[in-house]
C-alpha positions in Angstrom: 290.0 28.8 101.4 291.5 28.8 97.6 292.4 25.4 96.2 294.3 24.9 92.7 293.9 21.8 90.6 295.7 19.0 91.1 299.5 19.9 91.6 301.3 18.8 88.2 304.4 20.2 86.2 302.2 22.0 83.6 300.3 24.8 84.2 296.3 24.1 85.1 294.8 25.6 82.0 297.3 23.4 79.9 296.2 20.2 81.9 292.8 21.1 81.6 292.9 21.8 77.3 294.8 18.1 77.6 291.9 16.6 79.4 289.6 18.0 77.1 291.4 17.3 73.8 292.3 13.7 74.6 288.7 13.0 76.3 289.7 12.1 79.3 286.9 14.7 80.6 283.4 12.5 80.7 281.0 14.8 78.4 277.7 15.7 78.2 274.5 16.5 80.0 271.0 15.5 78.9 269.8 15.3 75.2 266.6 13.9 73.3 265.9 13.0 69.6 263.2 11.5 67.8 261.7 11.3 64.1 258.2 10.8 64.0 256.2 9.8 60.3 252.6 9.3 59.5 253.0 6.8 56.9 256.9 5.7 56.9 258.7 3.5 59.5 261.5 4.6 61.8 264.6 3.3 61.5 266.1 1.8 64.6 269.8 2.3 63.3 269.0 6.1 62.7 267.5 6.0 66.1 270.4 5.0 67.7 273.1 7.2 65.4 271.0 10.4 66.5 271.6 9.3 70.2 275.0 8.7 69.1 275.7 12.3 68.2 274.6 13.6 71.3 276.1 11.2 73.8 278.5 13.9 74.9 275.2 16.1 76.5 274.3 12.6 78.7 276.9 9.8 79.0 275.2 8.0 82.0 272.6 5.9 80.1 270.6 5.7 76.6 267.0 5.2 76.6 264.8 4.4 73.1 261.2 4.0 72.4 260.2 2.6 68.9 257.4 1.6 67.3 255.7 2.0 63.7 256.7 5.5 62.4 257.4 6.8 65.7 260.8 6.6 67.7 262.3 8.8 70.5 265.5 8.7 72.2 267.6 10.0 75.4 271.1 10.3 76.7 270.7 11.2 80.4 273.4 12.5 82.9 272.0 11.2 86.1 270.8 14.0 88.8 267.9 12.8 90.7 266.7 9.5 91.3 270.1 7.8 89.9 269.8 4.1 90.0 265.5 4.4 88.6 265.5 7.6 86.9 266.0 6.1 83.3 264.1 7.5 80.4 261.9 7.0 78.3 259.5 6.8 81.4 255.4 5.8 80.5 252.6 6.6 82.5 250.6 3.4 84.1 249.6 2.0 81.0 252.2 2.6 79.0 250.2 4.5 76.6 252.1 7.8 77.3 255.9 8.3 76.6 258.2 10.8 77.4 261.7 12.2 77.1 262.7 15.4 79.3 266.2 17.0 79.0 266.2 19.3 82.0 264.9 19.6 85.8 261.6 20.1 87.0 262.6 22.0 90.2 258.8 21.4 91.8 258.9 17.9 91.1 258.3 17.1 94.8 255.1 19.1 95.3 253.8 17.8 92.3 254.4 14.2 92.9 252.7 14.9 96.0 249.6 16.5 94.2 249.3 13.6 91.3 249.5 11.0 94.1 246.7 12.6 96.0 244.7 12.5 92.7 245.7 8.7 92.5 248.1 8.5 89.9 250.5 5.5 90.8 254.1 7.0 90.4 257.3 4.4 90.0 260.0 6.8 90.0 261.4 9.4 92.1 262.5 11.1 89.1 261.1 14.6 88.1 260.5 12.9 84.2 257.7 11.0 85.5 255.5 13.9 86.8 254.8 15.4 83.0 253.4 12.1 81.8 250.7 12.5 84.4 250.2 15.9 84.0 249.6 15.3 80.1 247.0 12.7 81.3 244.8 15.5 83.2 245.9 19.0 81.1 247.3 17.6 77.8 249.4 20.6 76.1 248.8 22.9 79.3 250.9 20.4 81.0 253.4 22.7 80.4 251.9 25.3 82.7 252.3 23.5 85.7 256.3 23.0 85.3 258.9 25.2 87.3 262.3 24.8 85.8 264.4 24.3 82.8 263.2 21.5 79.9 262.7 20.6 76.6 260.8 17.5 76.2 258.9 15.4 73.8 255.4 13.7 74.8 254.3 10.7 72.3 250.6 10.0 73.0 250.6 6.7 71.3 246.4 6.3 70.9 246.2 9.4 69.8 249.7 9.4 67.7 250.1 13.1 68.5 253.6 14.7 69.7 253.9 16.9 71.8 257.2 19.1 72.2 257.5 21.8 75.1 260.4 23.9 76.0 260.8 26.2 78.8 259.6 29.8 79.2 262.8 31.5 78.8 264.8 28.6 76.8 267.3 27.3 78.6 267.1 24.2 77.0 267.4 23.7 73.1 265.0 22.2 70.9 265.7 22.1 66.8 263.2 20.3 64.3 262.7 19.8 60.8 259.1 19.1 58.7 259.4 17.6 55.6 256.1 16.4 54.4 254.1 14.4 57.0 257.7 13.4 58.9 259.0 15.5 61.8 262.4 15.4 63.3 263.6 16.9 66.7 266.6 17.3 68.9 268.6 19.1 71.1 271.2 19.8 68.8 271.3 20.3 64.8 273.8 17.4 64.1 271.3 14.8 65.4 268.8 16.0 62.6 271.3 16.2 60.0 272.2 12.5 60.8 269.2 11.5 58.5 269.9 11.4 54.9 266.6 13.3 54.0 267.6 16.5 56.0 269.6 18.5 53.2 272.4 20.9 54.0 271.7 23.9 52.7 272.9 27.2 54.3 269.8 29.9 55.7 272.1 33.1 54.5 269.3 35.2 55.9 269.9 33.6 59.2 273.6 34.1 58.8 273.2 38.2 58.1 271.5 37.9 61.5 274.3 36.2 62.9 277.0 38.8 61.9 274.8 41.4 63.2 273.8 40.0 66.4 276.3 37.4 67.3 274.3 34.7 67.3 271.2 33.0 65.3 268.0 34.3 66.9 264.9 31.6 67.0 262.9 30.7 65.0 265.6 30.6 62.7 268.5 28.2 62.1 271.6 28.5 60.2 270.7 25.4 58.7 267.7 26.0 55.7 266.0 22.6 56.7 266.2 23.6 60.4 264.2 25.6 63.0 264.5 26.1 66.6 261.3 26.1 69.3 260.8 29.1 70.6 260.9 29.7 74.4 257.6 29.1 76.2 256.1 27.1 73.6 254.7 23.9 72.9 254.5 22.3 69.3 251.7 19.8 68.4 252.3 17.5 65.6 249.4 14.8 64.4 248.7 13.2 60.9 251.6 15.2 59.8 250.4 18.6 60.9 252.4 20.9 62.7 250.9 23.8 65.6 252.8 26.0 67.9 251.5 27.8 70.6 252.5 30.2 72.7 252.0 29.6 76.5 253.7 31.9 78.8 254.8 36.0 78.6 255.9 38.7 81.2 253.7 41.2 81.8 255.5 44.8 82.6 252.3 46.4 83.7 253.4 47.8 87.3 251.3 46.1 89.8 254.3 46.3 92.6 254.7 49.7 92.2 252.7 50.2 95.2 253.9 49.9 99.1 257.2 51.0 100.2 260.8 50.2 98.7 261.8 48.3 101.9 258.3 45.7 101.3 259.5 45.3 97.6 263.2 44.6 98.3 262.0 41.9 101.0 259.8 39.9 98.3 262.9 40.1 96.4 265.0 38.5 98.7 262.7 36.2 99.7 262.3 34.9 95.9 265.8 34.9 95.4 266.0 32.7 98.6 263.2 29.9 97.5 264.4 30.0 93.7 267.5 28.8 95.2 266.4 26.6 97.7 264.4 24.7 94.5 267.8 24.3 92.6 269.6 23.1 95.4 267.5 19.6 94.6 269.8 17.1 93.9 271.4 13.8 94.3 275.1 15.0 93.8 277.3 17.5 94.6 276.7 21.3 93.9 278.8 24.4 93.5 278.5 27.6 92.2 280.1 30.2 89.5 281.5 33.3 91.0 282.6 36.2 88.9 282.5 38.6 92.3 279.6 40.8 90.2 276.5 41.6 91.6 274.4 38.4 90.3 276.6 35.9 90.9 277.7 37.3 94.3 273.6 37.0 95.4 273.3 33.9 94.3 276.2 32.5 96.5 275.0 34.6 99.3 271.4 32.7 99.0 273.2 29.4 98.8 275.4 30.2 102.0 272.1 30.3 103.6 270.0 27.6 102.3 272.6 25.1 101.1 273.6 22.1 103.5 277.5 22.4 104.1 280.1 24.5 102.9 279.5 25.8 99.5 282.1 25.2 96.6 282.6 28.3 94.1 284.7 28.5 90.9 286.0 31.8 89.0 287.9 32.2 85.9 290.8 34.9 85.8 292.7 36.7 83.0 296.2 38.2 82.9 294.8 41.3 81.7 293.8 43.7 85.0 290.3 45.0 83.2 289.1 41.6 82.6 290.2 40.2 85.7 287.5 40.2 88.6 289.4 37.2 90.7 290.0 39.8 93.8 286.5 40.4 93.9 285.4 36.7 93.6 287.8 36.1 96.4 286.5 38.7 98.5 282.9 36.7 98.5 284.7 33.7 98.9 286.0 34.4 102.2 282.8 36.4 103.3 280.5 33.3 103.0 283.7 30.9 103.9 283.4 29.0 100.5 285.5 26.0 99.4 287.1 28.1 96.1 288.4 27.3 93.2 290.1 29.7 90.7 291.8 29.0 86.8 293.5 31.5 84.7 293.2 31.6 81.0 295.6 32.4 78.3 295.7 33.0 75.1 296.8 29.6 74.7 293.4 28.5 75.4 292.0 29.4 72.1 293.1 25.9 70.9 290.0 24.7 71.9 288.1 26.7 69.6 287.4 24.0 66.7 285.9 21.8 69.1 283.6 24.8 70.7 282.4 25.2 66.7 281.6 21.6 66.8 279.4 21.8 70.1 277.7 24.9 69.0 276.6 23.4 65.6 275.5 26.9 64.4 277.8 30.3 63.8 278.2 31.8 67.9 280.5 34.7 68.2 280.1 35.7 72.1 284.0 35.3 73.0 283.0 34.7 76.4 282.0 31.2 75.1 285.8 30.0 75.9 286.4 31.0 79.2 282.5 29.4 80.7 283.7 26.2 78.8 287.1 26.4 81.0 284.9 27.7 83.9 282.9 24.2 83.3 285.6 21.9 83.1 287.1 23.3 85.9 283.6 23.2 88.2 283.4 19.3 86.9 286.1 18.2 88.5 284.3 19.0 91.7 281.0 18.8 91.6 278.2 17.7 88.9 275.6 20.7 89.1 276.2 24.4 89.6 274.2 27.4 90.2 275.1 30.9 88.6 273.5 34.2 88.1 272.2 34.5 84.7 268.8 36.7 84.2 269.6 39.1 86.6 270.7 41.9 83.9 267.5 41.3 81.7 265.1 41.4 84.4 266.2 44.3 86.9 268.4 46.4 83.8 271.7 45.9 84.3 273.5 46.8 81.3 274.6 50.3 80.8 272.6 50.6 77.4 269.6 50.6 79.8 270.8 53.8 81.2 271.3 55.3 77.7 267.3 54.1 76.9 266.4 56.1 80.0 268.6 58.9 79.2 266.9 58.9 75.8 263.5 59.5 76.7 264.5 63.4 77.7 267.3 64.0 75.0 264.5 63.4 71.9 263.3 66.6 73.0 266.7 68.3 71.7 266.7 69.5 68.2 267.9 66.6 65.9 270.3 68.9 63.9 272.4 69.0 67.3 272.7 65.0 67.3 273.7 65.1 63.5 276.5 67.2 64.4 277.5 64.9 67.0 277.3 62.2 65.2 279.9 63.1 62.7 282.2 64.3 65.2 282.6 60.8 67.2 283.6 58.9 64.1 281.7 55.8 64.1 280.4 53.5 66.4 283.2 51.1 65.8 286.1 53.5 67.3 288.2 53.4 70.9 290.5 51.2 72.0 287.5 48.8 73.0 284.0 47.9 72.0 282.4 48.9 75.2 285.0 51.7 75.9 283.8 55.5 76.8 284.3 57.0 73.2 282.7 53.8 71.6 279.6 53.9 73.8 279.2 57.9 73.6 279.5 57.6 69.4 277.0 54.8 69.8 274.6 57.2 71.7 274.9 59.9 69.0 274.4 57.6 66.1 271.3 56.4 67.7 269.7 59.5 68.6 269.2 59.9 64.8 266.9 56.8 64.6 263.4 55.3 66.1 263.4 53.1 69.2 264.3 49.6 67.0 266.8 51.5 65.5 268.6 52.4 68.6 268.6 48.6 69.9 270.2 47.4 66.8 273.0 49.6 66.9 273.5 48.8 70.3 273.3 45.2 69.8 275.3 44.6 66.4 278.4 43.3 66.4 278.4 44.4 62.4 276.1 46.7 61.6 274.3 47.4 58.0 276.9 49.6 56.8 279.6 47.3 57.9 278.2 44.7 56.1 277.4 46.4 53.1 281.2 47.4 52.9 282.2 43.7 53.8 279.6 41.7 51.3 280.7 40.9 47.7 277.9 42.7 45.5 276.7 39.3 44.2 276.1 38.3 47.8 274.3 41.3 48.9 272.1 40.7 46.2 270.9 37.5 47.2 270.9 37.7 50.8 267.8 38.2 52.9 268.7 41.0 55.1 265.3 41.5 56.8 265.7 38.6 59.3 267.3 40.5 62.6 265.0 43.6 61.7 261.7 41.1 61.8 262.8 39.2 64.9 263.9 42.2 67.3 260.6 44.3 65.7 258.1 41.7 66.4 259.6 41.1 70.1 259.4 45.1 70.4 255.9 45.1 69.2 254.6 42.1 71.1 255.7 43.7 74.9 253.2 45.3 76.9 255.3 48.1 78.7 254.0 51.3 78.7 257.7 52.8 78.8 260.6 52.6 76.3 262.9 51.1 78.9 261.1 48.3 79.5 259.8 47.2 75.9 263.5 47.0 75.5 264.4 45.4 78.4 261.3 42.8 77.4 262.9 42.5 73.9 266.1 41.3 75.3 264.3 38.7 77.4 262.9 37.6 74.3 265.9 37.4 72.0 269.3 38.4 73.2 269.0 36.2 76.4 267.8 32.9 74.8 269.4 33.6 71.7 273.2 34.5 73.2 273.5 34.0 76.8 271.7 31.3 77.3 273.1 29.3 74.2 276.8 30.0 75.5 276.1 28.7 79.0 274.2 25.4 77.8 276.9 24.4 75.3 279.7 25.5 77.7 278.7 23.2 80.6 276.9 20.4 78.6 280.3 19.7 77.0 281.8 19.4 80.1 278.8 16.9 81.9 278.1 19.8 84.1 274.2 20.9 84.9 274.0 24.8 85.3 270.9 26.0 87.2 269.6 29.5 87.5 267.6 31.3 90.1 267.5 34.3 88.9 265.9 32.8 85.7 263.0 31.5 88.0 259.8 32.6 86.1 258.1 33.7 89.4 261.0 35.9 90.2 261.2 37.4 86.8 257.3 37.8 86.8 258.0 39.8 90.1 260.7 42.0 88.5 258.5 42.8 85.4 255.7 44.1 87.5 258.0 46.7 89.3 258.4 50.0 88.0 261.0 51.0 85.5 262.1 53.7 88.2 262.7 50.9 90.6 264.9 49.3 87.9 267.3 52.4 86.4 267.4 55.4 88.5 269.5 58.3 87.6 273.0 56.6 86.2 272.4 53.4 88.7 271.4 50.1 87.2 269.4 47.5 88.9 268.6 50.1 91.7 266.2 48.1 93.7 267.7 44.9 93.6 271.1 46.2 94.5 269.6 48.0 97.7 267.6 44.3 98.1 270.8 42.5 98.7 272.6 45.4 100.8 272.1 43.1 103.8 273.6 40.5 102.5 276.3 42.0 100.4 279.2 45.0 100.7 278.6 48.1 99.2 281.6 48.4 97.1 280.3 45.0 95.6 277.0 46.1 94.7 278.3 49.6 93.8 281.4 48.9 91.2 281.5 49.5 87.8 279.7 46.4 86.0 282.8 44.4 83.9 281.6 41.7 81.4 282.6 38.4 81.1 284.7 38.3 78.0 288.2 37.7 76.7 290.7 40.2 75.8 290.3 39.6 71.9 291.7 43.2 71.0 295.2 43.0 72.9 295.7 38.6 71.7 295.1 39.9 68.3 297.4 42.5 68.4 299.9 40.0 70.4 299.9 36.2 70.8 297.1 35.5 68.2 298.0 38.7 65.7 298.1 35.9 62.8 294.7 34.3 63.6 292.4 36.2 61.7 294.7 36.6 58.2 295.5 32.8 59.1 291.9 32.1 58.8 289.8 34.8 56.9 292.6 35.4 53.7 292.5 31.6 53.4 291.5 30.2 49.7 288.8 28.5 51.6 287.5 31.4 53.1 287.9 34.2 49.9 286.5 31.3 48.1 283.0 31.3 49.2 282.1 34.8 47.5 280.6 36.0 51.0 283.2 39.1 51.8 285.3 41.1 49.8 289.0 39.9 50.5 290.4 43.8 50.3 287.9 44.4 53.0 288.6 42.1 55.4 292.4 42.7 55.2 291.3 46.5 55.6 289.7 45.1 58.7 292.8 43.3 59.9 295.5 46.1 59.1 293.3 48.6 60.7 293.1 46.7 64.1 296.9 45.6 63.8 297.9 49.5 63.4 295.3 50.1 66.4 293.3 52.7 64.3 289.9 50.8 65.5 289.0 48.0 67.6 287.7 45.3 65.1 288.3 42.4 67.5 285.0 41.2 67.9 284.0 42.2 64.4 287.2 39.8 63.1 285.9 37.1 65.6 282.4 36.8 64.0 284.0 36.6 61.0 286.6 33.8 62.1 283.7 31.5 63.7 281.5 31.7 60.5 284.6 30.8 58.8 285.5 27.8 60.6 281.6 26.9 61.2 281.9 26.6 57.5 284.7 24.4 57.4 283.1 22.2 60.1 279.8 21.6 59.1 279.2 22.5 55.4 282.5 22.0 53.7 282.8 18.1 56.1 280.0 17.7 57.5 282.0 16.9 60.6 278.9 15.9 62.3 280.8 13.1 64.5 284.0 15.0 65.5 285.2 18.2 65.1 287.7 19.0 62.5 291.2 18.8 63.0 292.4 21.2 66.3 295.0 23.0 63.6 293.5 26.2 62.5 295.2 25.7 59.5 297.5 28.4 57.5 297.4 30.4 53.9 
């Protein structure tokens, strides 16, 4: 059954917008902060301020621990053990302290094992198992955790701090080290609250952002801050820091043997188990449903494992090529879900300054906007939602993976043929859409002239090196470190144990694009609305199974996610599984030529923007004119420049760590 929002005179998108801007939607999920110093005391007022700056992540309770040289803080949204689960949480003699952002899905099994070994647990929260695992295993405690998490453990007798981040990077963790002191927090603004932390810009990371649309770990847009990479722990003791990677996927094809039917059955069983674990909650749950393969698979699994009727939520657009609500409705009817929809219009861009504030770093994935509104809609009905994130990276769901597979054979063709084709294609930005057929063909021909990593950068770039060379002022180009992007991608590529090109690039995406863009987008969009989102397809055991499948199970001829789709055929209709993949973006190209055509010029040619000395005003103006005249689709490039400028205004010009800037974007 389809339900709208409560029936008022204003349209739903406008009511949601007003409720967000006036603060009537409770915001947040969990967030952690801390400061540890070998020789200096930690100020209680600073610790409270750091907590207050991430209160939107966890409005239910605040907890702090403070002793000489050590302070930990937590803002909590209660999901499990609502009454007794407040943090910090201690071991039996209170010598070990922990704060956790996230969920440990196998905490029931861990709790039972710890009790059998003589530990005394005082709560039923998932957080408490971590301190007792640390007592037994030290930093190796992370190996026992199945979940999404960023935690901090303070070992009081040893005066040792242990930070840990989950395997794929669902939960963020920033840190800064200066001398013998370390700061950490779920969001950068909490660390920046300390006047000891400079706010200098990391322009090498900004160059990387302009290429990738996000700032990749371990870099941060702030020169003084770093990100703890996924699947890493950090140990601080006596002012010394060590990081350690504790998990990595292996792409050795150990599941290539056996029949396809057997492999498909294994996948179905693991999807069901991963979903069942993520249904553990003391609050209501629902699911995001786009009508695509991954979200439909999760709804199908929930229908088989969840008690009661599943609630589902979708976002629609008034531009047909972006709208998938008809498919979402079909899946909702198939599984008799309690379905809710919201349609977005260009006016929804009014939320942009608040999004810039929430993200904390420049972030240019335009699907952050519908993700934010989808989270706001969902939070009106439930506190936890499941989604389909991770399926494309594990099972090769993007069209570029077909291109990678094709290139293995096309590499044997004479290079002069590709040079001619590249010149005829007219550049990678041509076409009505950045992912249109002409643009994809152009990127393919350009990529054939490069090595593997050069090809990958072409496919992943919003602005490539040639674009930036045209846009940058000479002074800025001479001063910026342009090696960050290449170093990050090449390190991930070189670290893979895959023996074929397709899976090496899958592995690269799992270690860069997935945690840097997709998971950041969802973490911030949902936590800004007090919604926790869980992703069964990112279960590390399921991901290990997917990695161990042969490359031919993932891409076969022109079919992506081959075995994954076949495994789902007992659950989902063929036309859902076999239809063309649609992205989850907003129709920027048409909006920037219609209702929002003045936005790029108003923001990017404002004196505040042009005076920064980063971009040549004439080059930016030409980019805007080209787009308006429909000679090229520059919507993603313009969007990236707008996001960067608004970040500068928010965090560098005004240091607006407490609240977003005025909602007016300003005019020339």
